[in-house]
N, C-alpha and C positions, 0 to 999 in steps of 0.2 A: 226276484224273490222279494215279497213285501216285508215290511218291518215286523209284522206279526210272526211270520215264519222265522225270520232271523232271531227274534226274541225266543221262540220255542227252542231253537238250536242252542242258544246260549244257556237257557235255563236247564235243559236236559244235561248239558255238559257239566253243570255244577250240581246236579242231582237234587234239584228242588222238588219238594214233595208237599202234600196237602196237609192242612191243619187237622188234628185229630177230632176237633169239635164238629167238623162237617162230615156228612155221610161219605163213605168210600165211593170213589168214581169207578165205573166199570167200563170195559172195552171188549170188543169182539176180536181185536187184532191179537194174533199169537205169533211171536217171533220164534222160529225154529232155528236153534243155534247149535252147530256142531264144531268141535275143536279138534284139530290135528296137531301132532308135533311131539316135542321132546319134553324134558323135565320141567321146563318153564311153563309149558302148557299143562302138564300134569300137576304141578304144584309142589315140587321139592323146595323146601325152604333153606334158610341159611344154616340150619342145624342138620341138614341132610335128611329131613323127615318129610313125609308126604302130608300136604295140607292144602288149603285153598290157594288157587293160582289166580293169575289175572283173568283166566277164563271163568272161574267161579264168580269173581267180583263183577265181571262184565255181565254175566247172566243176572246177577242181583241188581245191577244198575238198570238193566232193561226192564226188569220186573218192577223196580221202584218207580219207574217213569209212568206206570199205569198200564203198560202193555203186559199181556201174558207172555210167558216164555217157556219153551221146551228146550232143555239144555242137555248135551251129552259130550263128555270129554273121555269117553271110553276108548277113543282111537289116539290117545296120547300115551307116551311111555318114556321114562327116563333113559337117556343115552341115545335116543333116536337121532339118526342123521337124515339128510334129505334122501339118501339112498333107501333108508328104511321106510320113510313115508311113501316114496314112490312104489316100493315093493308091495306095501299094504294095499295101495290102490290097484296095482296091476293084478294082484292075487285075490282081490276082493275079500279081505279077511273078515271074519265074524268075531265080534267081541261083545262083552257085556256092556250094557248102558251104564255109564257112571256120571252122576250129576251132583248137585250141591248136597244131596242127601246121602251120597256114597254110592257104592256099587249096587246095582239092581239085578234082579233075576232075569230080566229081559235080555235076549241076544239080538244083535243087529249087525247086518253086513255094512261095510263101509260105503258100498254103492247106494244102499237104501238110506243111510245116514246123510249122504251128500244130496241125493235126489230130493229129499224132503226139506232141505235146509234153506232158510232165508239168508243166514249169515254163517260163514265159515271163517275160522281163524286158524292160522298156521304159524308156528314158531319152530324153525329147523334151520340148521346150517352151522350153528355154533360148535356142535360136536364134530362136524366134519373138519373144522379148522383146528380145534384144540389139540388134536393128535400131533400137530406140527408145532405146538407151543409147549415147552417143557421147563420145569423148574429143576435146578441142580440142588445139591446138598446144602448149599449156602442160601438157598431161597431165591437165587437170581433166575431171571426168566431168559430163556433162549428161544428166539423165534426163527424158524427156518423160512426165510422170506420167499425164496423161490418156490418151495413146496406150497406155501400159503397162497401165493398168487395163482398157481395152477389149480389149487383146490377151490378157490373162489370161482374160477371159470367153470369147474365141474358143478358147483352148487347152483350157478345160474342155469346151466343146462338141465340139471335135475328139476329146478323150479319150472322151467319151461315144460318139461314132461309131466310134472305134477298138475299144472294147470290144464294141460291137454287131457289128462285122465279125468279131472274134475268136470271139464266141459262135456265129456261124454254123458254124464249123468245129470248135469244141471248147469245151464248157461245163464241163469237169472240170479243166482245167489251172489251176495256181496262176499268176496274173498279178501280177507284182511290179513296181511302178513306183518308179524311183529319184527321190527328191526333189531339191531344188535347193540350191545353195550360193552364197555370195558369191564371185564370181570376181575381185574387186578388193580384197582385204584390205589391200593395201599403200598404198592411197590414204588420205589424212588429211582430216579436216574433217567437215562436216555431211553429206557424201555418204553416209557409213556409215549414218546413220540412215535415209536414203532406201532404201539397199540392204537394210537389215534389214527394213524395211516391205515392200519388193518381194518378198523371199524368203518371208517369213511369209505374205503374201497368196497367192503362187503355191502354196505348200505346202498351205495351208488349203483353197484352192479346188479344186485337183486331187485332193487327198486325199478330199474329199467325193465326187467323181465316182467315183474308184477304188473306194472302199468301198461305194458304192451298187451297184456291179457285183460285189461280193464279192471284189475284188482286195485286194492288200496294198500300202500306200504306205509307203515307208521314208524317213524324214527323215534327211538326212545333214549339214545345215548346221552343226549343233552340233559334230559330231565333226571336220569340216574346220576349223572356226574354232578348235579347240583347239590346232592346230599348223600354221598357214598357212605357216610357213617350210619345213616338211617336205613338206606336201601340195600347196602352190602356190608352189614356190620361184622361179619366173620371173615377175617383175612385168610382163613384156611378153607373157605368155601365160596364158590363162585355164584351161588344161587341167591336170589333176592329174598328179602324179608317180606312180611305181610305188607308193610308200608310200601315197599318197592313194587310189589305186585299191584297194589291199589293205584299207584300213580300210572303204571303202565295201562291198567284197565281204563283209567280216565282218558288217557291219550287215545286209546283205541275207540273208546265210546264216542269221542268227538267225531272221529272219522266215520263211525257207524251211523250216527244220527245225521251228519251232514250228507252222507252218501246214500242213505236209504230211509224210508219210512216217513220222510218229511211230508210227502203228499198224504200218506195215511193219517199222520197226526193232524194235518190240516182238516181232513175229512172228519176226524174224531172230535174236533172242537165242539164243545157243547153249546147248543142254542137253547135259550130259556124263553118261555112264553111271556115273561114279564120284562124282557130286556130288548125286545125288537126295536122299540122306538127310543130307547134310553141313550143318553149321551155317552155312557161308558160301555156301550155294547162291545166294541172291539177289545177293550181291556178285559172285560168280563170273559169273553170268549177265550182270550189268551190264558188267563189264570186258571180257568176251568179246564181247558184243553191240556194245559201243562200239569194239572194236578195240584196246583198251589192252593186253590180254593174250589169248593164244589157247591153245587146247588142242593136242592131238597127233593124229596121223593115225589113231590107234585110237579116236578119240572119247572120250578121257579128258582130264581137266584136271590130274590129279596134284596135288590141293590140298595134300597134306601134304609135297610135295617142296620143297626149299629154293630160294629165289631166289638167283641168283648176283650178284656185284657188277656185272658187265658188263651183265646184264639190267636191273638197276634203274637204272644210269646211263643206259642207252639209253632207257628209259621216260621218265625225267625230262627228258632233252635234247629228245626229240621233243615231249613234253607242252608245254614252255614255248617251243618253237620257237627254240632256241638254234642258232647257226651258227658253225662253227669258222673261225678266222682263220689259225691256224698249223698246224704239223705235230703229229702225235700225240706226246704227251710220255712215253708208257709203252712200254717195249721189249717187254713181254709181250702187247701187243695187235696187234703188227705182222702177225700171221698172220690176223687177223680181216678180214672184208669191209671194203672202203673206207668204206662208209656207216657201219658200226659204229665204225670208227676216228674218223670225223668227229664222230660223236655223243659219243664219249668225250672228244675234244679240246674240243668246245664246252662240255661240262659242266666240264671242268678250267678252261677260260678264264673260265667264270662263277663259279669258286670253289666249285663244288659237291662235287667229289671231289679229294682231295689225293694219294692214292697213298702208296707206301712207297719212298722213295729211287729213284724212276724206274720203279717197278713198280705196276701196278694190282691184280695178283692177281685177274684177271677171273673165274676159275672158283670162287673161294672163296665160300661162302655169306655173304650180307649179314646182319649181326646187327641186332637190334631197335634197339640204340643207334646203330649206323651209319645206319640208315634215318632215325632222328630227326634226326641231325646233317645229313644231306643235305637233308631236307625243310625244315628251318629255314633252311639256307643258300639254298635255292631261294626260299623266302618272302622273305627279306631282300633277295635279289638282285632279285626282281621288284618289290617295293614300295619298294625303296631306303630302307628304314628298319631300324633295329636293334630287334629284339623285346625288350621289357622285361617280364618276367613280373609279373602282378598277383596271382598266387596262388602257393602252395607245393605242389608235387606231393606226394602222400601216400606215395610209394614209398620204402621204407627200403633197398632194395637198390641204389639209385643213388648212395648217399653216397660210395662209393669212387671215383666217376668225377670227371673234372675239371669245372670250372664250366660250360664251354661245352656239354658233353654233358648235364649236369643241366638246363641251360636249354633245350636242344633237346627233351628228354623232357617237360619242363614245358610247352613249346609244344604238343606233341601232346595232352597231357592237357587244358590250358586250352581249346583250341579243339575239344575232343571229337573229335579225329581218330583217336586210339588210346587204348585203355584198358590197364590192367595185366592180368596173368594172375590177379590177385586184388586185393583192396582196397588192399593195401600192397606188392605185388610187381609190378615191371614186367618182370623177367627180361631185362635189357638185353643180356646176353651170348648169349642164345639166338638161334639162326639164325631168320631170317624165313621163314615158309612161304609158298607161293604163295597159300594161302587168306587168310592174314593180310595179305599185300600187296594182295589184291583188296579186302578190307574197308577198309583204310586209304586206298587210292587212290580208292575210291568215296566215302568221306567227304570227302576232299580236294576232289574235283572237284564234289561236290554242294553245297559251301559257297557 
């Protein structure tokens, strides 16, 4: 797999999207996605209410990547066990299509839903086991270990039969199974050791069956355990919050992109008539194919045209998924689209762009020094650490800049995100071209 495709996988994983200032990219690829399973697939949240699930967020991520998506979670239902999923398949149930817009008037059989799917996700098995895990009046957990072990074997057998049913209708789809997590992280004592053993046993056993059928098993216990206060905030409810569903969808998305559509994405990389002989051709193909930057209606990229300040701010805000809390702070972006204003505001609130006494100067070209400063601020904001250079950049033409700008340029050089125009010249005051931006962004996202 070449570096370009590796970079595509990395960038889709982090949900990188295009700048608003560029025309919207289009694609003929449609991903048909069908979800099966229990309340986690349906979207029951920590308050016991139906809302967006990891399935909804996964559909949105696929769409945000520049691909079209046809999504249905009508075959999910709270309380479902692997027995219920298998019965639906064997009986070929007919249910209403349910997507991110809610329940639709269209009816669809599960056989037809599977037959037309490129991607199938399943979450089932937790309800099978939970009947053997009980809380007493004091809130203590009692685990019937022998019954649980027997149930895990039954779950594995049911998954084997579920895959066999799916393969009757579709042998080409990616079947991605969500792993299990500890639903009781708030409890104290030895019970946590029992739960850890239970989750690892379920993951290991089901994963083996899934992979024997060529499916993808996505373990999620570790990521949920990293922040149970955010992902499982209600001690009285075992369901994930929106934040929890989002991190699960991100884990599944990694497997989805790495497992399928990489060849399709490679084919979809945009070729522009003015970049065939350009030194940045590969970088331009990457950022265009990934939807970070786009060309123009005349099939050109204009690689030597300057990037504007508002374009770069928009790219960074969307790249790192920043969201605005307040109103736009710059008077000279008031005429821009609302989404662009929001992205500018989010970048300002993250400390990435400072402006000039209430003005962004959105149409001005971004300089190479300004780019360095913004990227360093973005890095420090994301990792919550201050970058301390371990080397000295070799550029003699940055001596007149303040310490922060020199540190930012050194950051790009040390991490090999950008080079100078020569061994000793960075050309900090020069405007950043679209080609240069494409190369630097590719290097950033491929790290």
